[in-house]
SEMARNU-63701 format. One line per 3 residues: their letters; for each residue x, z, y of N, C-alpha, C. Coordinates in pm, whole numbers, plus 50000, padded with zeros to 5 digits. Example, Ala and Ser with C-alpha at 12.3 -4.5 7.8 and 13.67 -1.06 7.14 Angstrom:
2
as	51319:50780:49431:51230:50780:49550:51320:50780:49670  51285:50708:49775:51367:50714:49894:51290:50787:50003
! end
This chain:
391
xxx	17521:86385:80132:17608:86268:80145:17725:86280:80047  17745:86176:79966:17857:86174:79872:17980:86120:79944  18068:86211:79983:18183:86177:80066:18279:86083:79994
xxx	18303:86106:79867:18399:86023:79793:18353:85877:79783  18225:85859:79751:18171:85723:79739:18178:85652:79873  18136:85721:79980:18137:85660:80113:18280:85629:80157
xxx	18371:85720:80130:18511:85699:80167:18569:85575:80101  18540:85558:79974:18591:85441:79901:18530:85311:79955  18403:85314:79986:18338:85194:80039:18397:85153:80174
xxx	18418:85251:80261:18472:85220:80394:18616:85170:80384  18693:85228:80294:18830:85180:80275:18829:85035:80226  18737:85003:80137:18727:84865:80088:18684:84769:80199
xxx	18594:84815:80285:18550:84732:80398:18667:84704:80492  18744:84808:80521:18861:84792:80607:18960:84692:80547  18989:84707:80420:19085:84618:80355:19035:84474:80349
xxx	18905:84457:80331:18848:84323:80321:18860:84246:80452  18836:84313:80564:18833:84243:80692:18967:84247:80766  19059:84329:80717:19197:84329:80768:19204:84345:80920
xxx	19127:84439:80972:19131:84465:81116:19248:84558:81147  19295:84561:81272:19415:84641:81304:19396:84791:81288  19280:84843:81327:19257:84988:81319:19109:85017:81304
xxx	19081:85132:81244:18941:85171:81222:18932:85322:81208  18837:85380:81280:18801:85520:81257:18650:85530:81246  18606:85617:81157:18463:85642:81137:18443:85793:81133
xxx	18350:85840:81213:18320:85983:81211:18168:86002:81206  18124:86098:81128:17982:86134:81119:17972:86283:81146  17882:86320:81235:17861:86461:81267:17715:86498:81249
xxx	17689:86623:81211:17553:86675:81223:17549:86755:81353  17449:86838:81372:17437:86906:81501:17540:87018:81519  17608:87054:81410:17702:87166:81417:17848:87128:81401
xxx	17874:87025:81317:18014:86996:81284:18027:86854:81230  18152:86808:81221:18180:86680:81159:18164:86693:81008  18096:86596:80947:18076:86600:80802:18149:86487:80732
xxx	18209:86395:80810:18285:86285:80750:18380:86229:80856  18506:86206:80815:18604:86141:80902:18692:86052:80817  18727:85935:80871:18818:85846:80801:18891:85758:80901
xxx	19021:85737:80875:19106:85660:80966:19189:85561:80885  19199:85439:80938:19278:85335:80871:19352:85251:80974  19461:85192:80933:19532:85096:81016:19636:85159:81105
xxx	19661:85093:81218:19777:85129:81300:19744:85129:81449  19806:85225:81521:19807:85220:81668:19882:85096:81715  19994:85069:81646:20076:84952:81676:20111:84887:81543
xxx	20052:84769:81520:20062:84704:81390:20205:84667:81355  20277:84607:81450:20412:84560:81422:20509:84676:81399  20490:84785:81472:20578:84901:81458:20532:84996:81349
xxx	20415:84964:81287:20360:85046:81177:20338:85191:81219  20289:85210:81342:20254:85345:81389:20112:85374:81343  20091:85474:81259:19959:85497:81198:19850:85529:81300
xxx	19730:85480:81271:19610:85517:81345:19547:85633:81271  19533:85748:81339:19485:85869:81269:19399:85954:81363  19374:86078:81323:19285:86165:81400:19340:86197:81539
xxx	19470:86176:81561:19529:86201:81692:19532:86077:81781  19491:85965:81727:19496:85841:81803:19397:85843:81920  19445:85797:82033:19362:85787:82153:19314:85643:82166
xxx	19186:85628:82196:19125:85495:82203:19062:85472:82340  19055:85346:82377:18981:85307:82497:18834:85294:82457  18751:85381:82509:18611:85380:82465:18526:85283:82547
xxx	18584:85226:82655:18517:85122:82733:18374:85165:82770  18274:85085:82737:18137:85113:82784:18071:85231:82714  18137:85290:82616:18088:85418:82564:18111:85529:82666
xxx	18178:85494:82778:18186:85582:82895:18049:85596:82962  17968:85491:82955:17844:85486:83032:17748:85602:83005  17721:85639:82879:17630:85753:82859:17685:85884:82916
xxx	17818:85898:82918:17880:86018:82974:17856:86024:83124  17878:85911:83192:17852:85904:83336:17705:85929:83366  17617:85872:83284:17473:85890:83304:17434:86037:83293
xxx	17492:86106:83196:17465:86249:83181:17507:86325:83307  17622:86289:83362:17670:86359:83482:17578:86336:83602  17515:86220:83608:17417:86194:83714:17300:86292:83702
xxx	17258:86321:83579:17149:86417:83562:17189:86558:83606  17316:86590:83594:17362:86719:83648:17339:86725:83799  17366:86615:83868:17347:86611:84013:17199:86612:84050
xxx	17118:86549:83964:16973:86554:83985:16923:86697:83975  16972:86769:83874:16929:86907:83854:16978:87000:83965  17083:86959:84036:17132:87037:84152:17066:86993:84282
xxx	16966:86902:84269:16889:86854:84383:16973:86779:84486  17083:86721:84441:17164:86638:84529:17105:86498:84543  17036:86453:84438:16967:86324:84436:16846:86338:84344
xxx	16767:86232:84337:16658:86224:84239:16660:86086:84177  16580:86066:84076:16569:85933:84015:16519:85830:84115  16444:85874:84216:16386:85784:84314:16474:85764:84438
xxx	16589:85828:84443:16677:85813:84558:16725:85669:84572  16712:85613:84691:16767:85480:84719:16918:85492:84736  16992:85403:84671:17137:85418:84677:17191:85390:84818
xxx	17119:85316:84899:17165:85293:85036:17158:85421:85119  17076:85518:85074:17069:85647:85145:17189:85735:85112  17259:85702:85007:17381:85775:84970:17502:85714:85040
xxx	17505:85581:85046:17617:85511:85108:17564:85381:85169  17583:85365:85299:17536:85246:85369:17603:85118:85319  17707:85134:85240:17772:85020:85175:17670:84936:85099
xxx	17566:85002:85050:17466:84935:84965:17337:84903:85041  17345:84892:85173:17224:84874:85254:17184:84729:85273  17271:84636:85237:17238:84495:85259:17271:84412:85135
xxx	17223:84459:85020:17251:84389:84894:17162:84266:84883  17223:84154:84849:17152:84027:84840:17138:83982:84694  17037:83900:84670:17020:83833:84541:17093:83699:84549
xxx	17174:83669:84448:17249:83545:84447:17193:83447:84344  17193:83320:84378:17162:83212:84286:17269:83105:84301  17299:83036:84191:17390:82923:84198:17309:82795:84208
xxx	17325:82723:84318:17260:82594:84336:17371:82490:84330  17383:82426:84214:17498:82338:84194:17624:82420:84189  17719:82392:84278:17842:82470:84282:17850:82555:84408
xxx	17730:82596:84455:17726:82675:84577:17636:82796:84559  17686:82917:84594:17599:83035:84585:17504:83042:84704  17379:83074:84678:17282:83095:84785:17224:83235:84773
xxx	17203:83299:84887:17165:83439:84889:17028:83459:84952  16956:83557:84902:16828:83595:84961:16817:83747:84963  16735:83797:85050:16720:83942:85064:16629:83998:84955
xxx	16670:84108:84896:16586:84175:84797:16474:84250:84867  16356:84247:84809:16241:84317:84867:16229:84460:84819  16301:84492:84711:16293:84625:84650:16425:84697:84666
xxx	16419:84824:84705:16539:84906:84716:16590:84944:84577  16722:84943:84559:16780:84988:84432:16782:85140:84431  16724:85197:84326:16717:85341:84311:16810:85388:84199
xxx	16833:85516:84196:16917:85575:84090:16862:85538:83953  16731:85540:83936:16672:85510:83805:16702:85366:83763  16711:85274:83859:16743:85136:83825:16885:85122:83773
xxx	16976:85201:83827:17114:85199:83778:17122:85260:83638  17047:85366:83616:17052:85435:83486:16997:85350:83373  16893:85270:83400:16831:85194:83290:16865:85045:83293
xxx	16960:85006:83379:17008:84867:83388:16899:84768:83426  16813:84810:83518:16716:84716:83576:16745:84693:83724  16866:84726:83767:16905:84715:83908:16922:84572:83954
xxx	16954:84482:83860:16985:84344:83896:17132:84312:83891  17217:84413:83877:17361:84388:83870:17399:84323:83737  17503:84240:83741:17550:84173:83620:17696:84199:83593
xxx	17750:84125:83496:17891:84130:83459:17948:83989:83467  18073:83980:83505:18135:83848:83520:18155:83776:83387  18156:83849:83274:18173:83783:83146:18039:83746:83081
xxx	17930:83784:83148:17797:83756:83094:17710:83672:83186  17737:83677:83314:17650:83608:83410:17728:83504:83488  17687:83376:83478:17764:83268:83543:17774:83283:83694
xxx	17672:83342:83757:17677:83361:83902:17792:83453:83942  17808:83563:83866:17914:83659:83899:18050:83601:83863  18058:83530:83752:18184:83466:83714:18228:83367:83821
xxx	18134:83290:83875:18167:83193:83979:18227:83263:84101  18166:83371:84144:18215:83444:84261:18355:83499:84237  18381:83546:84114:18514:83597:84081:18615:83482:84076
xxx	18578:83373:84011:18668:83258:83999:18704:83201:84135  18609:83206:84230:18633:83154:84365:18696:83259:84458  18727:83375:84398:18790:83485:84473:18703:83533:84589
xxx	18573:83518:84573:18477:83574:84669:18451:83720:84635  18467:83753:84507:18443:83888:84457:18561:83932:84373  18594:84061:84381:18706:84114:84303:18680:84104:84153
xxx	18782:84067:84079:18777:84067:83933:18771:84212:83886  18674:84245:83802:18657:84383:83755:18776:84429:83672  18853:84334:83618:18969:84372:83538:19086:84418:83624
xxx	19079:84392:83754:19181:84441:83846:19146:84581:83893  19246:84659:83932:19221:84794:83981:19155:84787:84118  19067:84882:84145:19001:84887:84275:18850:84884:84261
xxx	18782:84913:84372:18637:84931:84371:18560:84820:84441  18629:84715:84488:18560:84613:84567:18459:84533:84487  18470:84532:84353:18370:84461:84272:18232:84525:84285
xxx	18227:84650:84336:18098:84716:84356:18015:84648:84466  18079:84563:84545:18008:84491:84651:17943:84363:84601  17926:84352:84472:17865:84232:84412:17719:84219:84454
xxx	17670:84097:84463:17525:84076:84481:17453:84105:84349  17322:84109:84355:17242:84127:84233:17180:83993:84194  17117:83990:84077:17068:83864:84021:16916:83849:84026
xxx	16845:83958:84053:16698:83953:84056:16646:84077:84127  16518:84080:84153:16455:84195:84217:16468:84319:84126  16518:84429:84179:16531:84551:84100:16400:84591:84034
xxx	16411:84631:83907:16294:84679:83833:16217:84574:83759  16253:84445:83776:16174:84339:83714:16231:84289:83582  16357:84317:83554:16422:84272:83430:16525:84375:83387
xxx	16564:84364:83260:16679:84441:83211:16798:84346:83204  16913:84391:83256:17034:84309:83247:17155:84401:83248  17247:84373:83159:17366:84457:83145:17468:84422:83252
xxx	17516:84523:83324:17611:84496:83430:17682:84621:83480  17721:84618:83607:17808:84721:83664:17732:84842:83717  17607:84856:83682:17525:84965:83736:17590:85102:83719
xxx	17647:85129:83602:17703:85261:83577:17832:85284:83653  17901:85176:83689:18017:85191:83777:17973:85242:83914  17859:85193:83961:17806:85246:84087:17769:85393:84073
xxx	17716:85431:83959:17682:85572:83937:17807:85660:83942  17917:85612:83883:18042:85687:83891:18090:85702:84034  18079:85594:84110:18116:85596:84252:18028:85696:84328
xxx	17899:85698:84297:17805:85789:84363:17839:85934:84332  17878:85962:84207:17920:86099:84172:18037:86142:84260  18133:86054:84279:18248:86087:84363:18206:86110:84508
xxx	18114:86029:84559:18068:86044:84697:17995:86176:84718  17913:86214:84622:17830:86334:84638:17906:86463:84614  18013:86456:84534:18087:86579:84498:18221:86590:84567
xxx	18265:86481:84632:18398:86478:84693:18509:86507:84592  18488:86460:84470:18587:86476:84364:18607:86343:84293  18728:86319:84246:18749:86204:84160:18666:86222:84034
xxx	18623:86113:83976:18534:86119:83861:18598:86195:83746  18727:86176:83724:18798:86247:83617:18790:86398:83637  18813:86442:83760:18809:86585:83791:18670:86641:83772
xxx	18569:86567:83820:18431:86615:83805:18394:86629:83658  18422:86525:83578:18383:86530:83437:18456:86640:83361  18581:86661:83393:18657:86766:83324:18595:86903:83353
xxx	18565:86928:83479:18513:87060:83517:18371:87083:83468  18290:86978:83464:18146:86995:83441:18097:86951:83303  18188:86890:83224:18145:86844:83093:18252:86863:82987
xxx	18368:86803:83007:18469:86801:82902:18517:86942:82865  18540:87027:82965:18585:87163:82935:18480:87241:82857  18352:87222:82892:18244:87295:82823:18230:87250:82678
xxx	18250:87122:82653:18231:87069:82518:18360:87069:82436  18469:87106:82496:18597:87105:82424:18652:86966:82402  18620:86873:82492:18670:86735:82482:18805:86729:82555
xxx	18908:86779:82488:19039:86798:82551:19119:86669:82565  19077:86565:82496:19154:86441:82496:19077:86324:82558  18981:86356:82644:18900:86253:82709:18931:86253:82858
xxx	18972:86138:82911:19019:86134:83050:19025:85991:83104  19024:85981:83236:19055:85854:83303:19204:85842:83332  19272:85958:83333:19413:85963:83375:19497:86018:83261
xxx	19549:85929:83180:19622:85970:83060:19758:86029:83097  19786:86148:83043:19917:86209:83064:20026:86123:83002  20143:86127:83064:20257:86049:83016:20282:86072:82868
xxx	20275:86198:82824:20307:86231:82685:20205:86174:82586  20082:86148:82633:19976:86103:82541:19973:85952:82521  20051:85880:82601:20059:85735:82581:20110:85701:82442
xxx	20189:85789:82385:20245:85764:82251:20136:85757:82144  20021:85819:82172:19911:85819:82076:19805:85713:82107  19823:85640:82218:19722:85542:82258:19733:85415:82173
xxx	19622:85380:82109:19621:85261:82024:19627:85135:82109  19701:85037:82063:19711:84909:82131:19587:84823:82102  19556:84734:82194:19445:84641:82178:19498:84510:82120
xxx	19428:84458:82018:19468:84332:81954:19361:84226:81974  19405:84102:81982:19314:83988:81982:19297:83940:81838  19173:83928:81794:19142:83885:81658:19061:83756:81669
xxx	19130:83643:81664:19066:83514:81684:19102:83419:81570  18999:83366:81503:19019:83272:81392:19113:83331:81286  19090:83458:81255:19167:83531:81153:19313:83553:81192
xxx	19348:83524:81317:19483:83553:81367:19479:83681:81450  19570:83773:81420:19573:83900:81491:19702:83908:81571  19688:83915:81704:19804:83926:81792:19778:84033:81897
xxx	19883:84098:81941:19868:84203:82040:19823:84142:82173  19731:84209:82242:19686:84162:82372:19795:84197:82475  19867:84096:82518:19987:84118:82599:19956:84174:82737
xxx	19845:84133:82796:19815:84180:82931:19784:84329:82932  19709:84376:82832:19680:84519:82823:19804:84596:82779  19880:84539:82686:20002:84605:82637:20103:84628:82750
xxx	20110:84533:82844:20205:84547:82955:20177:84673:83035  20049:84696:83069:20013:84816:83143:20041:84942:83061  20015:84931:82930:20037:85046:82842:20186:85079:82830
xxx	20268:84977:82810:20412:84998:82796:20475:85052:82923  20421:85010:83037:20476:85054:83165:20407:85180:83218  20316:85236:83138:20245:85360:83173:20173:85347:83307
xxx	20105:85235:83327:20036:85209:83453:19890:85256:83441  19852:85353:83522:19715:85400:83524:19635:85328:83631  19507:85363:83644:19419:85301:83743:19378:85404:83848
xxx	19379:85361:83972:19335:85450:84078:19182:85461:84080  19113:85350:84040:18968:85353:84035:18922:85403:83898  18839:85505:83899:18787:85561:83775:18652:85495:83746
xxx	18652:85407:83647:18534:85327:83616:18434:85407:83534  18324:85446:83599:18218:85517:83528:18150:85431:83425  18171:85299:83435:18111:85208:83338:18199:85176:83221
xxx	18328:85218:83224:18410:85180:83110:18554:85224:83111  18590:85327:83185:18731:85358:83203:18791:85470:83121  18712:85540:83041:18765:85657:82971:18848:85621:82848
xxx	18951:85702:82825:19015:85706:82694:18972:85837:82628  18968:85836:82495:18918:85953:82423:18970:85949:82281  18918:86036:82198:18946:86035:82055:18814:86032:81979
xxx	18823:85994:81854:18704:85990:81769:18640:86128:81762  18721:86232:81749:18669:86368:81737:18601:86414:81866  18661:86378:81979:18599:86416:82107:18462:86352:82123
xxx	18449:86226:82084:18320:86160:82103:18213:86222:82014  18253:86273:81899:18157:86343:81812:18101:86466:81882  18183:86532:81962:18136:86650:82036:18031:86610:82139
xxx	18049:86494:82200:17949:86445:82295:17819:86412:82223  17826:86347:82108:17704:86313:82033:17629:86438:81990  17702:86543:81953:17636:86667:81907:17548:86728:82014
xxx	17583:86708:82138:17503:86762:82248:17358:86716:82237  17338:86591:82194:17202:86535:82185:17134:86572:82054  17211:86603:81952:17152:86643:81825:17099:86786:81829
xxx	17168:86872:81903:17123:87011:81905:17058:87051:82037  17026:86947:82123:16964:86974:82253:17038:87084:82329  17170:87071:82331:17256:87169:82399:17230:87164:82549
xxx	17170:87272:82602:17139:87273:82746:17243:87347:82828  17365:87356:82773:17472:87423:82848:17525:87337:82961  17506:87205:82951:17557:87116:83056:17446:87042:83130
xxx	17336:87010:83063:17215:86961:83132:17094:87019:83060  16979:87013:83125:16859:87075:83069:16802:86992:82955  16716:87058:82876:16649:86987:82766:16560:86876:82819
xxx	16501:86897:82936:16417:86794:82996:16498:86669:83029  16619:86688:83082:16705:86573:83112:16749:86502:82985  16781:86581:82882:16818:86522:82754:16704:86435:82701
xxx	16582:86486:82712:16467:86410:82662:16448:86279:82740  16475:86281:82870:16466:86158:82949:16572:86057:82905  16688:86107:82866:16797:86020:82821:16773:85966:82680
xxx	16677:86025:82608:16650:85983:82471:16526:85894:82460  16453:85874:82569:16323:85805:82560:16322:85677:82643  16231:85587:82607:16219:85457:82673:16195:85474:82823
xxx	16279:85408:82903:16265:85416:83048:16254:85278:83112  16224:85175:83030:16206:85041:83088:16065:84987:83062  15977:85071:83010:15838:85031:82990:15825:84912:82898
xxx	15757:84807:82945:15733:84689:82862:15850:84590:82864  15948:84614:82949:16065:84527:82950:16142:84542:82819  16224:84443:82786:16299:84445:82661:16448:84425:82686
xxx	16528:84479:82594:16672:84450:82593:16688:84316:82524  16730:84216:82599:16734:84080:82547:16877:84030:82527  16891:83925:82448:17020:83860:82426:17074:83805:82558
xxx	17205:83822:82579:17270:83765:82697:17385:83678:82648  17388:83553:82691:17494:83462:82650:17624:83495:82722  17734:83488:82649:17866:83512:82709:17911:83390:82787
xxx	17981:83414:82897:18046:83304:82971:18198:83319:82966  18246:83408:82878:18390:83429:82858:18413:83466:82712  18422:83365:82626:18431:83387:82482:18559:83457:82440
xxx	18664:83451:82522:18788:83521:82488:18771:83672:82502  18679:83712:82587:18655:83854:82607:18540:83905:82521  18436:83824:82507:18317:83871:82436:18235:83756:82384
xxx	18181:83773:82264:18077:83682:82216:17947:83716:82289  17846:83636:82270:17716:83665:82331:17660:83796:82276  17587:83866:82360:17528:83993:82318:17397:83964:82246
xxx	17409:83932:82119:17292:83900:82038:17230:84027:81982  17101:84032:81980:17028:84142:81919:16932:84084:81817  16913:84154:81707:16824:84109:81601:16683:84090:81657
xxx	16634:83967:81652:16503:83936:81709:16388:84006:81637  16415:84053:81514:16309:84120:81440:16293:84266:81483  16386:84314:81566:16384:84453:81610:16366:84458:81760
xxx	16268:84533:81807:16248:84549:81950:16338:84662:82000  16414:84632:82104:16503:84732:82163:16457:84769:82302  16465:84897:82332:16435:84949:82464:16560:85015:82521
xxx	16551:85064:82644:16665:85133:82703:16616:85258:82773  16694:85365:82757:16662:85492:82821:16744:85503:82949  16766:85622:82996:16859:85644:83105:16997:85671:83045
xxx	17053:85568:82979:17188:85583:82925:17212:85525:82789  17107:85498:82711:17124:85450:82574:17025:85338:82542  17064:85255:82444:16967:85163:82385:16891:85237:82275
xxx	16765:85200:82258:16679:85261:82156:16625:85152:82066  16644:85164:81935:16582:85067:81845:16441:85117:81808  16342:85033:81839:16202:85072:81817:16156:85048:81674
xxx	16242:84984:81595:16213:84960:81453:16336:85001:81373  16318:85016:81243:16433:85041:81156:16525:84919:81158  16656:84942:81160:16750:84830:81155:16760:84779:81011
xxx	16808:84657:80996:16828:84600:80862:16927:84680:80781  17019:84749:80851:17121:84829:80782:17068:84966:80740  16951:85006:80792:16891:85131:80748:16878:85238:80854
xxx	16929:85214:80974:16916:85315:81080:16770:85330:81120  16717:85453:81126:16575:85471:81155:16540:85438:81300  16413:85399:81320:16364:85373:81454:16374:85501:81538
xxx	16392:85482:81667:16404:85596:81757:16546:85645:81775  16640:85586:81702:16781:85623:81720:16830:85566:81853  16929:85632:81913:16987:85584:82038:17131:85541:82013
xxx	17180:85446:82092:17312:85390:82062:17369:85319:82183  17496:85286:82174:17561:85190:82262:17697:85156:82203  17777:85079:82278:17904:85031:82224:18002:85005:82337
xxx	18124:84963:82300:18227:84934:82399:18294:84802:82369  18351:84739:82470:18398:84602:82458:18514:84586:82361  18586:84693:82330:18695:84683:82234:18646:84706:82091
xxx	18516:84680:82072:18450:84691:81942:18446:84834:81889  18395:84920:81977:18360:85056:81936:18208:85067:81941  18153:85146:81850:18007:85156:81836:17969:85300:81804
xxx	17852:85342:81849:17802:85472:81806:17650:85471:81804  17594:85561:81727:17450:85583:81732:17422:85728:81698  17306:85775:81745:17259:85911:81716:17121:85897:81652
xxx	17111:85946:81530:16994:85929:81444:16923:86063:81436  16806:86073:81500:16736:86201:81507:16656:86231:81380  16624:86128:81304:16551:86151:81179:16640:86220:81076
xxx	16761:86170:81061:16854:86229:80965:16949:86331:81028  16934:86350:81158:17012:86449:81232:17164:86427:81217  17204:86302:81241:17346:86270:81239:17382:86180:81358
xxx	17508:86188:81398:17565:86093:81493:17683:86027:81426  17701:85900:81453:17812:85827:81392:17883:85745:81500  18016:85749:81501:18096:85666:81591:18198:85588:81509
xxx	18213:85461:81544:18306:85371:81475:18393:85306:81581  18524:85325:81569:18615:85269:81669:18706:85165:81606  18706:85047:81668:18806:84944:81643:18866:84914:81780
xxx	18989:84869:81786:19054:84843:81914:19100:84697:81917  19004:84608:81940:19037:84466:81941:18936:84385:82021  18976:84266:82058:18894:84168:82128:18890:84039:82047
xxx	18794:83949:82072:18681:83967:82164:18574:84061:82108  18492:84110:82199:18382:84196:82161:18285:84119:82071  18239:84187:81968:18145:84130:81871:18199:84006:81802
xxx	18331:84005:81775:18384:83897:81692:18333:83914:81549  18350:83813:81468:18290:83812:81334:18339:83931:81250  18469:83957:81254:18525:84065:81173:18469:84201:81214
xxx	18457:84224:81344:18407:84353:81391:18260:84371:81356  18181:84266:81372:18039:84276:81340:18014:84301:81192  18090:84231:81108:18076:84252:80964:18119:84393:80926
xxx	18230:84438:80984:18278:84573:80955:18175:84676:80995  18124:84665:81116:18025:84760:81166:17899:84758:81080  17846:84640:81052:17722:84627:80976:17738:84684:80834
xxx	17850:84653:80770:17872:84700:80633:17893:84851:80627  17957:84907:80728:17974:85053:80730:17839:85122:80751  17762:85071:80847:17629:85129:80870:17542:85121:80745
xxx	17545:85007:80678:17468:84990:80553:17514:85090:80448  17645:85108:80436:17700:85200:80336:17658:85344:80364  17656:85381:80490:17614:85517:80525:17470:85542:80485
xxx	17382:85446:80515:17240:85469:80486:17206:85450:80339  17282:85370:80269:17266:85364:80123:17306:85498:80062  17412:85557:80114:17459:85686:80066:17354:85795:80091
xxx	17297:85795:80210:17194:85894:80243:17071:85875:80155  17032:85749:80135:16915:85720:80051:16936:85767:79908  17054:85740:79856:17084:85781:79718:17085:85931:79704
xxx	17138:86001:79802:17141:86147:79796:17002:86206:79809  16918:86145:79892:16781:86196:79911:16693:86173:79789  16729:86072:79708:16646:86040:79592:16679:86128:79470
x	16783:86206:79482:16822:86292:79368:16742:86421:79366
! end
């Protein structure tokens, strides 16, 4: 990899799209081989975004929570086939919801939700910014808004019979809750003891220390080429307000370097925290003939629709999306990936033995600037690899 050429290209991409902050890291199975940081933690105050910057990784929390579930499986506390109602009776009467006009109607599910359904997002659970049924319940104050602190949103109904479709939703939040129930520990404490300490992820947490708030990057709204600070998130940040509920689906803060350590675990089949067999399950298709499909957004201020390239078939493992074909940008088939709502992205490429994470801290998710930035960086990386391999 020609570091100088790649560095110049990424700097040009950052300058072209004028996003508030950007970090790019590439690791092989042993160490980081490329790092670059641009922009600001706080644009108006000109506080630099750098290797010490702490970011909200949002749904990039999900693969971490999924890995921890496999630790509990290996300790025989649960299995992939465990019904979640057997862990907590809270989940013993889950209903399927439909909107008939402006009224929700409920029916009993015939299939029990199992741990495997939560891991591969075939449980039937949805998100309020993607599914109109869940948004309606939140808007009518029948269901807790997930953006508020607390766990009552876990009492949501599901949208279809478990195992029959893939749909992105709160499944991994339930997995985080289950970890707490089975271990009698807060999720932050469990992850620190059983994962973060082993991997040296010293800056990854649900509970940010007072002193580390100074390094936390602010979230910006990037709409119609206008960049403004997200005031609702900034208020909590300025007042140092943490959350009592540890969201296994999206609550971690971390650093670019810490996330590279997590990716390396899958590149070198590190069995110090889970077995190689569990790693292989997390790397392989676990939804059979089902597909990861486009989901239309019902909250454009928070997220654009989750569009996927129709020319590429995507599958889902127990924690990651898998591209079954080469991407247009050059990522090889069989790579695993996911992303976070503040426009953070990562993938692990087993053919070239690299992991890459790209962090931006802005909304809405998948806005035009973020998608172009991500696509152009990915293209630049694989052009660089191709050029080096041809020499």
